[in-house]
MDAnalysis code that builds the backbone (N, CA, C; Angstrom):
import MDAnalysis as mda
import numpy as np

u = mda.Universe.empty(711, n_residues=237, atom_resindex=np.repeat(np.arange(237), 3), trajectory=True)
u.add_TopologyAttr("name", ["N", "CA", "C"] * 237)
u.add_TopologyAttr("resid", np.arange(1, 238))
u.add_TopologyAttr("resname", ["UNK", "UNK", "UNK", "UNK", "UNK", "UNK", "UNK", "UNK", "UNK", "UNK", "UNK", "UNK", "UNK", "UNK", "UNK", "UNK", "UNK", "UNK", "UNK", "UNK", "UNK", "UNK", "UNK", "UNK", "UNK", "UNK", "UNK", "UNK", "UNK", "UNK", "UNK", "UNK", "UNK", "UNK", "UNK", "UNK", "UNK", "UNK", "UNK", "UNK", "UNK", "UNK", "UNK", "UNK", "UNK", "UNK", "UNK", "UNK", "UNK", "UNK", "UNK", "UNK", "UNK", "UNK", "UNK", "UNK", "UNK", "UNK", "UNK", "UNK", "UNK", "UNK", "UNK", "UNK", "UNK", "UNK", "UNK", "UNK", "UNK", "UNK", "UNK", "UNK", "UNK", "UNK", "UNK", "UNK", "UNK", "UNK", "UNK", "UNK", "UNK", "UNK", "UNK", "UNK", "UNK", "UNK", "UNK", "UNK", "UNK", "UNK", "UNK", "UNK", "UNK", "UNK", "UNK", "UNK", "UNK", "UNK", "UNK", "UNK", "UNK", "UNK", "UNK", "UNK", "UNK", "UNK", "UNK", "UNK", "UNK", "UNK", "UNK", "UNK", "UNK", "UNK", "UNK", "UNK", "UNK", "UNK", "UNK", "UNK", "UNK", "UNK", "UNK", "UNK", "UNK", "UNK", "UNK", "UNK", "UNK", "UNK", "UNK", "UNK", "UNK", "UNK", "UNK", "UNK", "UNK", "UNK", "UNK", "UNK", "UNK", "UNK", "UNK", "UNK", "UNK", "UNK", "UNK", "UNK", "UNK", "UNK", "UNK", "UNK", "UNK", "UNK", "UNK", "UNK", "UNK", "UNK", "UNK", "UNK", "UNK", "UNK", "UNK", "UNK", "UNK", "UNK", "UNK", "UNK", "UNK", "UNK", "UNK", "UNK", "UNK", "UNK", "UNK", "UNK", "UNK", "UNK", "UNK", "UNK", "UNK", "UNK", "UNK", "UNK", "UNK", "UNK", "UNK", "UNK", "UNK", "UNK", "UNK", "UNK", "UNK", "UNK", "UNK", "UNK", "UNK", "UNK", "UNK", "UNK", "UNK", "UNK", "UNK", "UNK", "UNK", "UNK", "UNK", "UNK", "UNK", "UNK", "UNK", "UNK", "UNK", "UNK", "UNK", "UNK", "UNK", "UNK", "UNK", "UNK", "UNK", "UNK", "UNK", "UNK", "UNK", "UNK", "UNK", "UNK", "UNK", "UNK", "UNK", "UNK", "UNK", "UNK", "UNK", "UNK", "UNK"])
u.atoms.positions = np.array([
    [13.695, -16.802, -17.687],
    [13.129, -15.831, -16.788],
    [12.082, -16.662, -15.974],
    [12.133, -16.485, -14.566],
    [11.268, -17.028, -13.703],
    [9.764, -16.529, -13.867],
    [8.868, -17.559, -13.636],
    [7.513, -17.197, -13.606],
    [7.048, -16.254, -12.542],
    [5.865, -15.623, -12.703],
    [5.238, -14.941, -11.570],
    [5.260, -15.653, -10.314],
    [4.752, -16.939, -10.407],
    [4.550, -17.877, -9.287],
    [5.836, -18.102, -8.673],
    [6.874, -18.426, -9.444],
    [8.293, -18.547, -8.900],
    [8.795, -17.429, -8.097],
    [8.485, -16.113, -8.691],
    [8.994, -14.931, -8.063],
    [8.295, -14.573, -6.744],
    [6.995, -15.006, -6.699],
    [6.186, -14.744, -5.402],
    [6.703, -15.673, -4.432],
    [7.055, -16.952, -4.894],
    [7.758, -17.775, -3.867],
    [9.129, -17.450, -3.283],
    [9.751, -16.989, -4.308],
    [11.216, -16.423, -3.798],
    [11.123, -15.259, -2.886],
    [10.283, -14.271, -3.181],
    [10.003, -13.084, -2.438],
    [9.435, -13.405, -0.937],
    [8.620, -14.530, -1.049],
    [7.894, -14.886, 0.305],
    [8.910, -15.584, 1.086],
    [9.902, -16.236, 0.709],
    [11.036, -16.964, 1.057],
    [12.041, -15.958, 1.651],
    [12.307, -14.856, 1.037],
    [13.289, -13.859, 1.395],
    [12.596, -13.044, 2.670],
    [11.198, -12.715, 2.585],
    [10.498, -12.175, 3.575],
    [10.685, -12.855, 5.053],
    [10.481, -14.310, 4.806],
    [10.754, -15.260, 5.982],
    [12.039, -15.209, 6.429],
    [13.026, -15.159, 5.754],
    [14.437, -15.018, 6.154],
    [14.858, -13.672, 6.929],
    [14.219, -12.674, 6.248],
    [14.462, -11.388, 7.070],
    [13.813, -11.188, 8.185],
    [12.515, -11.796, 8.211],
    [11.799, -11.759, 9.552],
    [12.470, -12.558, 10.504],
    [12.959, -13.639, 10.224],
    [13.616, -14.657, 11.133],
    [14.956, -13.966, 11.773],
    [15.550, -13.223, 10.844],
    [16.898, -12.353, 11.395],
    [16.604, -11.455, 12.332],
    [15.344, -10.945, 12.340],
    [14.988, -9.841, 13.305],
    [13.913, -10.388, 14.251],
    [13.893, -11.540, 14.390],
    [13.130, -12.407, 15.409],
    [11.547, -11.931, 15.346],
    [11.096, -11.823, 14.018],
    [9.800, -11.618, 13.733],
    [9.049, -12.799, 13.013],
    [7.925, -13.149, 13.169],
    [7.149, -14.080, 12.446],
    [6.870, -13.689, 11.044],
    [7.137, -14.477, 9.904],
    [6.922, -14.201, 8.716],
    [5.589, -13.699, 8.420],
    [4.552, -14.136, 9.203],
    [3.192, -13.815, 9.152],
    [2.896, -12.245, 9.612],
    [3.938, -11.829, 10.208],
    [3.712, -10.369, 10.534],
    [3.850, -9.373, 9.588],
    [4.530, -9.792, 8.323],
    [4.693, -8.975, 7.337],
    [3.703, -9.313, 6.127],
    [2.813, -8.334, 5.550],
    [1.884, -8.737, 4.603],
    [2.518, -8.009, 3.214],
    [2.368, -8.912, 2.234],
    [2.910, -8.584, 0.881],
    [1.837, -7.990, 0.059],
    [1.951, -6.818, -0.444],
    [1.064, -6.199, -1.350],
    [1.823, -6.311, -2.684],
    [1.094, -6.978, -3.659],
    [1.809, -7.075, -5.011],
    [1.265, -5.774, -5.791],
    [2.289, -4.835, -6.156],
    [1.957, -3.798, -6.840],
    [1.803, -4.116, -8.341],
    [0.517, -4.085, -8.813],
    [0.275, -4.704, -10.166],
    [-0.078, -3.305, -11.083],
    [0.228, -2.155, -10.817],
    [-0.125, -1.022, -11.773],
    [0.801, -1.265, -12.898],
    [0.090, -0.921, -14.201],
    [0.502, -1.160, -15.450],
    [0.632, -2.483, -16.086],
    [0.486, -3.346, -15.003],
    [0.344, -4.886, -15.456],
    [-1.008, -5.432, -15.751],
    [-1.111, -6.351, -16.877],
    [-2.178, -6.799, -17.307],
    [-3.005, -7.773, -16.208],
    [-4.500, -7.850, -16.548],
    [-5.000, -8.621, -15.608],
    [-4.571, -10.095, -15.698],
    [-4.194, -10.603, -16.719],
    [-3.338, -12.096, -16.677],
    [-2.490, -12.225, -15.762],
    [-1.603, -11.167, -15.430],
    [-0.481, -11.282, -14.534],
    [-1.050, -11.439, -13.112],
    [-2.191, -10.603, -12.731],
    [-2.823, -10.535, -11.460],
    [-3.441, -12.053, -11.290],
    [-4.093, -12.552, -12.401],
    [-4.432, -13.969, -12.189],
    [-3.475, -14.891, -11.887],
    [-2.285, -14.677, -12.425],
    [-1.113, -15.660, -12.386],
    [-0.523, -15.677, -10.893],
    [-0.602, -14.419, -10.303],
    [-0.221, -14.213, -8.898],
    [-1.277, -14.779, -8.050],
    [-2.446, -14.514, -8.306],
    [-3.619, -14.978, -7.498],
    [-3.640, -16.550, -7.462],
    [-3.218, -17.160, -8.612],
    [-3.241, -18.504, -8.665],
    [-2.021, -19.060, -7.797],
    [-1.054, -18.092, -7.474],
    [0.240, -18.566, -6.752],
    [-0.152, -18.307, -5.242],
    [-1.357, -17.908, -4.956],
    [-1.581, -17.629, -3.540],
    [-1.644, -16.212, -3.028],
    [-1.370, -15.174, -4.113],
    [-1.298, -13.908, -3.688],
    [-2.713, -13.328, -3.680],
    [-3.135, -12.510, -2.572],
    [-4.518, -12.161, -2.550],
    [-4.679, -10.439, -2.529],
    [-3.519, -9.740, -2.080],
    [-3.578, -8.362, -1.932],
    [-2.994, -7.823, -3.041],
    [-3.405, -6.711, -3.671],
    [-2.881, -6.169, -4.949],
    [-3.009, -4.613, -4.764],
    [-1.901, -3.846, -5.174],
    [-1.697, -2.579, -5.088],
    [-1.823, -1.826, -6.411],
    [-2.659, -0.771, -6.710],
    [-2.895, -0.012, -7.820],
    [-2.562, 1.465, -7.640],
    [-2.048, 2.226, -8.588],
    [-1.877, 3.587, -8.434],
    [-2.886, 4.476, -9.286],
    [-3.158, 3.865, -10.403],
    [-3.975, 4.651, -11.493],
    [-5.618, 4.279, -11.472],
    [-6.355, 5.216, -10.989],
    [-7.672, 4.846, -10.848],
    [-8.412, 4.187, -11.996],
    [-8.342, 4.728, -13.188],
    [-9.045, 4.240, -14.313],
    [-8.668, 2.927, -14.595],
    [-7.075, 2.698, -14.838],
    [-6.653, 1.505, -15.020],
    [-7.067, 0.278, -13.972],
    [-7.105, 0.738, -12.791],
    [-7.315, -0.056, -11.602],
    [-8.742, -0.737, -11.818],
    [-9.790, 0.424, -11.957],
    [-11.192, 0.014, -12.010],
    [-11.566, -1.073, -13.098],
    [-10.780, -0.858, -14.210],
    [-10.906, -1.719, -15.293],
    [-10.654, -3.164, -14.987],
    [-9.509, -3.223, -14.250],
    [-9.153, -4.654, -13.793],
    [-10.002, -5.198, -12.516],
    [-10.406, -4.288, -11.790],
    [-11.284, -4.560, -10.714],
    [-12.507, -5.231, -11.186],
    [-13.028, -4.611, -12.202],
    [-14.316, -5.066, -12.785],
    [-14.085, -6.436, -13.623],
    [-13.093, -6.390, -14.316],
    [-12.742, -7.642, -15.075],
    [-12.593, -8.892, -14.136],
    [-11.941, -8.540, -13.000],
    [-11.454, -9.785, -12.091],
    [-12.445, -9.761, -10.744],
    [-13.728, -9.317, -11.021],
    [-14.609, -9.229, -9.935],
    [-15.007, -10.581, -9.368],
    [-14.862, -11.718, -10.057],
    [-15.099, -12.863, -9.653],
    [-13.967, -13.693, -8.720],
    [-12.930, -12.899, -8.614],
    [-11.733, -13.224, -7.679],
    [-11.898, -12.559, -6.508],
    [-11.918, -13.293, -5.347],
    [-11.921, -12.520, -3.966],
    [-10.487, -11.840, -3.659],
    [-10.377, -10.849, -4.531],
    [-8.953, -9.921, -4.358],
    [-9.231, -8.885, -3.287],
    [-8.285, -8.614, -2.472],
    [-8.168, -7.244, -1.807],
    [-7.457, -6.268, -2.429],
    [-8.222, -5.144, -2.821],
    [-7.638, -4.141, -3.604],
    [-7.077, -2.852, -2.711],
    [-5.896, -2.501, -2.907],
    [-5.269, -1.509, -2.190],
    [-5.022, -0.198, -3.267],
    [-5.354, 0.960, -2.928],
    [-5.037, 2.178, -3.725],
    [-3.750, 2.759, -2.935],
    [-2.726, 2.863, -3.601],
    [-1.559, 3.319, -3.092],
    [-0.828, 4.580, -3.715],
    [-1.675, 5.091, -4.635],
    [-1.080, 6.249, -5.423],
    [-1.733, 7.607, -4.690],
    [-1.078, 8.709, -5.346],
    [-1.769, 10.080, -4.895],
    [-3.172, 10.240, -5.350],
    [-4.003, 10.839, -4.437],
    [-5.385, 11.022, -4.665],
    [-5.795, 12.305, -5.151],
    [-6.521, 12.296, -6.416],
    [-7.153, 13.678, -6.844],
    [-8.524, 13.781, -6.299],
    [-9.080, 15.015, -6.022],
    [-10.195, 15.235, -5.507],
    [-11.426, 14.353, -6.388],
    [-11.104, 14.608, -7.769],
    [-12.234, 14.064, -8.637],
    [-12.231, 12.615, -8.799],
    [-11.143, 11.906, -8.178],
    [-11.299, 10.442, -8.380],
    [-11.735, 9.774, -6.937],
    [-12.053, 10.365, -5.902],
    [-12.436, 9.807, -4.754],
    [-13.516, 8.931, -4.664],
    [-14.744, 9.358, -5.558],
    [-15.785, 8.439, -5.546],
    [-15.402, 7.070, -6.100],
    [-14.621, 7.108, -7.056],
    [-14.331, 5.895, -7.603],
    [-13.472, 5.061, -6.720],
    [-12.697, 5.585, -5.971],
    [-11.726, 4.900, -5.061],
    [-12.553, 4.271, -3.937],
    [-13.475, 5.174, -3.445],
    [-14.308, 4.933, -2.374],
    [-15.206, 3.661, -2.633],
    [-15.614, 3.599, -3.836],
    [-16.648, 2.508, -4.204],
    [-15.997, 1.239, -4.726],
    [-14.591, 1.309, -5.040],
    [-14.035, 0.013, -5.581],
    [-12.957, -0.444, -4.826],
    [-12.374, 0.314, -3.806],
    [-11.248, -0.267, -3.149],
    [-11.574, -0.851, -1.610],
    [-10.613, -1.571, -1.167],
    [-10.775, -2.130, 0.264],
    [-9.784, -1.278, 1.190],
    [-8.780, -0.801, 0.575],
    [-7.713, -0.132, 1.354],
    [-7.160, 1.163, 0.654],
    [-7.051, 2.231, 1.311],
    [-6.340, 3.401, 0.712],
    [-5.165, 3.731, 1.640],
    [-3.967, 3.740, 1.022],
    [-2.619, 3.998, 1.758],
    [-2.256, 5.532, 1.718],
    [-3.088, 6.300, 1.165],
    [-2.292, 7.495, 0.684],
    [-3.205, 8.745, 0.941],
    [-3.873, 8.726, 2.114],
    [-4.576, 9.822, 2.748],
    [-3.613, 10.936, 3.257],
    [-3.654, 12.225, 2.658],
    [-2.678, 13.192, 3.106],
    [-3.374, 14.481, 3.410],
    [-4.630, 14.624, 3.394],
    [-5.224, 15.842, 3.859],
    [-6.841, 15.502, 4.196],
    [-7.234, 16.516, 5.061],
    [-8.612, 16.276, 5.533],
    [-9.695, 16.330, 4.467],
    [-9.565, 17.121, 3.377],
    [-10.561, 17.015, 2.349],
    [-10.759, 15.780, 1.831],
    [-9.558, 15.141, 1.366],
    [-9.612, 13.761, 0.828],
    [-10.524, 12.791, 1.777],
    [-10.012, 12.689, 3.004],
    [-10.766, 11.850, 4.012],
    [-12.207, 12.134, 4.050],
    [-12.596, 13.377, 4.089],
    [-14.032, 13.586, 4.069],
    [-14.603, 13.082, 2.809],
    [-14.189, 13.410, 1.778],
    [-14.723, 12.837, 0.441],
    [-14.804, 11.431, 0.320],
    [-13.801, 10.801, 0.772],
    [-13.852, 9.307, 0.699],
    [-15.022, 8.774, 1.530],
    [-15.113, 9.424, 2.822],
    [-16.079, 8.896, 3.635],
    [-17.653, 9.208, 3.151],
    [-17.680, 10.424, 2.644],
    [-19.016, 10.765, 2.072],
    [-19.551, 9.900, 1.001],
    [-18.438, 9.428, 0.108],
    [-18.640, 8.675, -0.951],
    [-18.441, 7.176, -0.935],
    [-18.301, 6.599, 0.338],
    [-18.304, 5.240, 0.682],
    [-19.610, 4.845, 0.893],
    [-20.161, 3.786, 0.264],
    [-21.497, 3.314, 0.468],
    [-21.751, 2.704, 1.778],
    [-22.929, 2.819, 2.352],
    [-23.424, 2.220, 3.491],
    [-23.378, 0.721, 3.440],
    [-23.631, 0.280, 2.243],
    [-23.624, -1.262, 2.075],
    [-22.277, -1.964, 2.166],
    [-21.065, -1.054, 1.883],
    [-19.822, -1.492, 2.074],
    [-19.159, -1.529, 3.478],
    [-18.329, -2.327, 3.729],
    [-17.616, -2.316, 5.284],
    [-16.781, -0.830, 5.080],
    [-16.456, -0.314, 6.237],
    [-15.716, 0.902, 6.326],
    [-14.366, 0.691, 5.487],
    [-14.033, 1.845, 4.963],
    [-12.750, 1.705, 4.096],
    [-11.689, 1.800, 4.985],
    [-10.596, 0.848, 4.909],
    [-9.445, 0.805, 5.680],
    [-8.494, 1.715, 5.124],
    [-7.992, 2.745, 5.980],
    [-7.172, 3.955, 5.448],
    [-5.807, 3.998, 6.215],
    [-4.829, 4.486, 5.559],
    [-3.536, 4.813, 6.056],
    [-3.213, 6.298, 5.919],
    [-2.571, 6.981, 6.859],
    [-2.160, 8.406, 6.611],
    [-0.840, 8.216, 5.959],
    [-0.596, 8.857, 4.910],
    [0.728, 9.016, 4.180],
    [1.501, 10.063, 4.740],
    [2.751, 9.708, 5.194],
    [3.684, 10.634, 5.895],
    [4.838, 10.929, 5.026],
    [5.134, 12.182, 4.849],
    [6.129, 12.752, 4.044],
    [7.528, 12.825, 4.904],
    [7.943, 11.578, 5.195],
    [8.875, 11.669, 6.331],
    [10.254, 12.315, 5.994],
    [10.628, 12.308, 4.693],
    [11.931, 13.194, 4.388],
    [11.667, 14.634, 3.962],
    [10.374, 15.178, 4.028],
    [10.225, 16.688, 3.807],
    [10.546, 16.890, 2.343],
    [10.122, 16.028, 1.230],
    [10.311, 16.132, 0.018],
    [9.197, 17.162, -0.609],
    [9.502, 18.152, -1.284],
    [8.621, 19.117, -1.716],
    [7.699, 18.280, -2.853],
    [8.406, 17.430, -3.396],
    [7.733, 16.781, -4.797],
    [7.003, 15.451, -4.255],
    [6.803, 15.195, -2.940],
    [6.248, 14.039, -2.713],
    [4.968, 14.375, -1.778],
    [3.829, 13.591, -1.904],
    [2.816, 13.591, -1.202],
    [2.927, 13.144, 0.266],
    [2.004, 13.611, 1.114],
    [2.032, 13.093, 2.515],
    [2.070, 14.372, 3.358],
    [1.584, 14.072, 4.638],
    [1.490, 15.080, 5.588],
    [2.918, 15.177, 6.442],
    [3.227, 16.336, 7.113],
    [4.479, 16.290, 7.774],
    [4.244, 15.609, 9.076],
    [5.257, 14.833, 9.828],
    [5.002, 14.193, 10.829],
    [4.260, 14.865, 11.924],
    [4.405, 16.328, 12.088],
    [3.774, 17.146, 13.111],
    [2.201, 17.137, 12.926],
    [1.711, 16.827, 11.646],
    [0.423, 16.950, 11.353],
    [-0.245, 15.554, 11.449],
    [0.443, 14.505, 11.765],
    [-0.233, 13.331, 11.649],
    [-1.517, 13.098, 12.752],
    [-1.299, 13.498, 13.992],
    [-2.441, 13.318, 14.893],
    [-3.677, 14.235, 14.620],
    [-3.402, 15.293, 14.191],
    [-4.534, 16.201, 13.732],
    [-5.335, 15.604, 12.548],
    [-4.704, 14.868, 11.626],
    [-5.486, 14.342, 10.615],
    [-6.026, 12.937, 11.039],
    [-5.356, 12.315, 12.060],
    [-5.970, 11.054, 12.477],
    [-7.173, 11.353, 13.299],
    [-7.293, 12.470, 14.078],
    [-8.428, 12.814, 14.721],
    [-9.463, 12.982, 13.757],
    [-9.395, 13.710, 12.791],
    [-10.474, 13.859, 11.712],
    [-11.025, 12.327, 11.174],
    [-10.053, 11.589, 10.930],
    [-10.418, 10.333, 10.253],
    [-11.184, 9.585, 11.266],
    [-10.757, 9.493, 12.613],
    [-11.323, 8.711, 13.666],
    [-12.891, 9.006, 13.780],
    [-13.290, 10.258, 13.411],
    [-14.747, 10.664, 13.555],
    [-15.520, 10.364, 12.398],
    [-15.025, 9.627, 11.393],
    [-15.685, 9.526, 10.127],
    [-15.931, 7.886, 10.245],
    [-17.255, 7.438, 10.535],
    [-17.608, 6.173, 10.614],
    [-17.415, 5.182, 9.244],
    [-17.268, 5.752, 8.276],
    [-17.285, 5.249, 6.769],
    [-15.749, 4.960, 6.630],
    [-14.736, 5.404, 7.518],
    [-13.431, 5.252, 7.471],
    [-12.949, 4.462, 8.591],
    [-11.837, 3.591, 8.536],
    [-11.285, 2.874, 9.698],
    [-9.854, 3.275, 9.595],
    [-9.418, 4.010, 10.478],
    [-7.897, 4.349, 10.425],
    [-7.160, 2.940, 10.874],
    [-6.182, 2.676, 10.239],
    [-5.611, 1.420, 10.334],
    [-3.750, 1.707, 10.636],
    [-3.473, 2.882, 10.097],
    [-2.009, 3.167, 10.437],
    [-1.457, 4.223, 9.486],
    [-0.233, 3.960, 9.195],
    [0.685, 4.886, 8.447],
    [1.403, 4.235, 7.254],
    [1.606, 5.172, 6.167],
    [2.335, 4.682, 4.958],
    [3.378, 5.698, 4.653],
    [4.496, 5.242, 4.006],
    [5.446, 6.305, 3.646],
    [6.312, 5.783, 2.429],
    [6.770, 6.575, 1.727],
    [7.686, 6.470, 0.435],
    [8.924, 7.375, 0.961],
    [9.988, 6.867, 1.466],
    [11.197, 7.472, 1.573],
    [11.913, 8.139, 0.550],
    [12.722, 9.062, 0.647],
    [13.684, 9.589, -0.501],
    [14.323, 8.253, -1.183],
    [14.378, 8.420, -2.361],
    [15.010, 7.205, -3.107],
    [16.703, 7.447, -2.807],
    [17.285, 6.218, -2.569],
    [18.708, 6.405, -2.122],
    [19.702, 5.437, -3.122],
    [20.678, 5.799, -3.456],
    [21.604, 5.009, -4.356],
    [21.854, 3.538, -3.597],
    [22.134, 3.972, -2.234],
    [22.372, 2.677, -1.337],
    [21.109, 2.558, -0.400],
    [20.324, 1.567, -0.755],
    [18.931, 1.389, -0.086],
    [18.911, 1.441, 1.379],
    [20.123, 0.927, 1.913],
    [20.118, 0.971, 3.488],
    [20.186, 2.422, 4.042],
    [20.401, 3.328, 3.238],
    [20.415, 4.688, 3.736],
    [18.766, 5.177, 4.147],
    [17.814, 4.310, 3.696],
    [16.527, 4.542, 4.172],
    [16.089, 4.118, 5.498],
    [17.099, 3.414, 5.993],
    [16.838, 2.898, 7.466],
    [16.459, 3.912, 8.445],
    [17.140, 5.120, 8.526],
    [16.904, 6.065, 9.352],
    [15.356, 6.648, 9.153],
    [14.918, 6.949, 8.000],
    [13.578, 7.273, 7.728],
    [12.562, 6.258, 8.230],
    [12.879, 4.973, 7.942],
    [11.944, 3.829, 8.366],
    [11.978, 3.808, 9.848],
    [13.086, 4.075, 10.804],
    [12.947, 4.062, 12.162],
    [12.045, 5.247, 12.440],
    [12.238, 6.456, 11.839],
    [11.350, 7.714, 12.356],
    [9.823, 7.170, 12.266],
    [9.525, 6.492, 11.179],
    [8.166, 5.991, 10.938],
    [7.695, 5.087, 11.841],
    [8.520, 4.187, 12.456],
    [8.226, 3.240, 13.582],
    [7.904, 4.064, 14.813],
    [8.815, 5.278, 15.128],
    [8.458, 5.989, 16.191],
    [6.997, 6.680, 16.071],
    [6.765, 7.063, 14.886],
    [5.378, 7.755, 14.706],
    [4.162, 6.711, 14.769],
    [4.590, 5.477, 14.261],
    [3.639, 4.519, 14.362],
    [3.099, 4.213, 15.839],
    [4.402, 4.071, 16.510],
    [4.038, 3.834, 18.041],
    [3.210, 4.828, 18.695],
    [3.468, 6.136, 18.229],
    [2.872, 7.196, 18.974],
    [1.287, 7.078, 18.596],
    [1.056, 6.898, 17.251],
    [-0.451, 6.775, 16.853],
    [-1.047, 5.503, 17.382],
    [-0.377, 4.451, 17.450],
    [-0.978, 3.267, 18.073],
    [-1.260, 3.354, 19.532],
    [-0.495, 4.328, 20.118],
    [-0.671, 4.570, 21.662],
    [-2.099, 5.144, 21.829],
    [-2.597, 5.836, 20.812],
    [-3.785, 6.647, 20.922],
    [-4.925, 5.925, 20.286],
    [-4.766, 5.154, 19.335],
    [-5.776, 4.419, 18.692],
    [-5.602, 2.936, 18.582],
    [-6.387, 2.235, 19.394],
    [-6.409, 0.816, 19.421],
    [-6.248, 0.013, 18.174],
    [-6.952, 0.489, 17.292],
    [-7.282, -0.235, 16.057],
    [-5.975, -0.225, 15.000],
    [-5.243, 0.711, 15.427],
    [-4.145, 0.836, 14.348],
    [-3.058, -0.247, 14.644],
    [-3.003, -0.853, 13.384],
    [-1.913, -2.064, 13.327],
    [-1.069, -2.240, 12.127],
    [-1.180, -1.185, 11.261],
    [-0.386, -1.352, 9.925],
    [0.465, -0.150, 9.652],
    [1.754, -0.714, 9.334],
    [2.746, 0.409, 8.836],
    [3.196, -0.155, 7.447],
    [2.730, 0.584, 6.707],
    [3.173, 0.293, 5.091],
    [4.177, 0.952, 4.574],
    [5.370, 0.355, 4.425],
    [6.556, 0.805, 4.057],
    [7.562, -0.229, 3.386],
    [8.287, 0.257, 2.525],
    [9.485, -0.747, 1.785],
    [8.771, -1.125, 0.421],
    [9.646, -1.047, -0.527],
    [9.288, -1.530, -1.776],
    [10.663, -2.547, -2.312],
    [10.605, -2.745, -3.570],
    [11.373, -3.804, -4.043],
    [12.763, -3.474, -3.609],
    [13.206, -2.289, -3.695],
    [14.723, -2.016, -3.529],
    [15.030, -1.880, -1.975],
    [14.165, -1.588, -1.100],
    [14.524, -1.320, 0.194],
    [13.736, -2.118, 1.325],
    [12.900, -2.991, 0.863],
    [11.862, -3.551, 1.906],
    [12.580, -4.251, 3.026],
    [13.839, -4.966, 2.799],
    [14.355, -5.548, 4.100],
    [14.660, -4.515, 5.077],
    [15.011, -3.287, 4.715],
    [15.319, -2.398, 5.811],
    [14.063, -1.996, 6.547],
    [12.933, -1.973, 5.746],
    [11.642, -1.360, 6.244],
    [11.287, -2.707, 7.242],
    [11.398, -3.699, 6.885],
    [11.011, -4.979, 7.793],
    [11.738, -4.945, 9.134],
    [13.182, -4.512, 8.842],
    [14.010, -4.500, 10.085],
    [13.529, -3.482, 11.005],
    [12.632, -2.388, 10.771],
    [12.309, -1.164, 11.302],
    [10.713, -1.436, 11.694],
    [10.144, -2.702, 11.438],
    [8.726, -2.820, 11.925],
    [7.726, -2.812, 10.823],
    [8.005, -2.676, 9.604],
    [6.919, -2.592, 8.604],
    [6.048, -3.958, 8.789],
    [4.768, -3.545, 8.526],
    [3.727, -4.876, 8.559],
    [3.164, -4.989, 7.211],
    [3.401, -4.020, 6.238],
    [3.081, -4.193, 4.900],
    [4.384, -3.883, 3.917],
    [4.416, -4.606, 2.886],
    [5.482, -4.024, 2.099],
    [4.844, -4.106, 0.706],
    [5.229, -3.090, -0.238],
    [4.439, -3.063, -1.466],
    [5.576, -3.210, -2.555],
    [5.357, -4.528, -3.107],
    [6.429, -5.014, -4.182],
    [5.841, -5.182, -5.533],
    [6.445, -4.575, -6.666],
    [6.020, -4.807, -8.016],
    [7.136, -5.448, -8.752],
    [8.187, -4.563, -8.996],
    [9.173, -4.990, -9.976],
    [9.862, -6.540, -9.673],
    [9.927, -6.848, -8.302],
    [10.491, -8.050, -8.157],
    [9.469, -9.242, -8.307],
    [8.140, -8.934, -8.367],
    [7.081, -9.958, -8.643],
    [6.904, -10.075, -10.330],
    [6.715, -8.771, -10.543],
    [6.121, -8.706, -12.180],
    [6.971, -8.340, -13.301],
    [8.268, -7.838, -12.978],
    [9.316, -7.491, -13.714],
    [9.057, -5.892, -13.792],
    [9.805, -5.335, -14.870],
    [9.916, -3.838, -14.967],
    [8.334, -3.328, -15.525],
    [8.178, -2.171, -15.382],
    [6.789, -1.603, -15.855],
    [6.827, -1.679, -17.461],
    [5.692, -1.938, -17.956],
    [5.472, -1.817, -19.321],
    [5.531, -0.375, -19.924],
    [5.912, -0.157, -20.899],
    [5.703, 1.256, -21.781],
    [4.224, 1.444, -21.842],
    [3.874, 2.713, -21.857],
    [2.303, 2.945, -21.867],
    [1.746, 2.343, -23.088],
    [2.368, 2.351, -24.288],
    [1.690, 1.782, -25.497],
    [1.725, 0.322, -25.533],
    [2.287, -0.427, -24.420],
    [2.382, -1.857, -24.475],
    [1.359, -2.404, -23.393],
    [0.833, -1.435, -22.473],
    [0.007, -1.828, -21.372],
    [-1.440, -2.293, -21.835],
    [-1.759, -3.348, -21.219],
    [-3.141, -3.973, -21.491],
    [-3.814, -4.525, -20.286],
    [-5.069, -4.426, -20.245],
    [-5.903, -5.306, -19.054],
    [-6.326, -6.465, -19.496],
    [-6.070, -7.020, -20.767],
    [-6.783, -8.067, -21.255],
    [-6.127, -9.350, -20.762],
    [-7.013, -10.394, -20.749],
    [-6.629, -11.793, -20.140],
    [-6.262, -12.575, -21.247],
    [-6.393, -12.130, -22.530],
    [-6.089, -12.980, -23.621],
    [-4.690, -12.891, -23.988],
])
């Protein structure tokens, strides 16, 4: 089995190839290593291989790792659904939040972000395929939520995120990614600081890159399958 360092190298090479095929610079796509359920030792291995951005879904698990790895200059991304009672921890510990989907959450994050910290970089999550089981705002609500966020100085609106409907054939996500690119262009036209389109995961990221993704969120291809709950650990030992 390849090491984490080898897998990171392989994925970065694949990103460069896909970008080249679509006449994009490899540097135009940022790799977020999704480290949820993975031990801190795996994050250190990825860090030592040059990875600096890590995505987490579960607040308590993430904070334990953030504290344990506080000596490492890691950029932490919260990419999971946000519960109201978790906003303080998210606001205090993360650099990016990808999953804002309602005004209440945006205002709580802003109120709970320390003035000593830089503004929290945030993305609006779009429910691009109108799935009732999935978080995110409808495309028609994007600008309304963006207007709220833009008035909160503790937040910095950077763009959009989506998780399209899972497809047996990953290429079937292309239409959803194309719709996201159109929304991204609309948002960018109104807010000059908008520069980030977070979409694409291990199974479908090449199709996201083809449609303009600037961040891709990859876990399984880097770290392997998620561990069962009873085998998860944050220890470095």
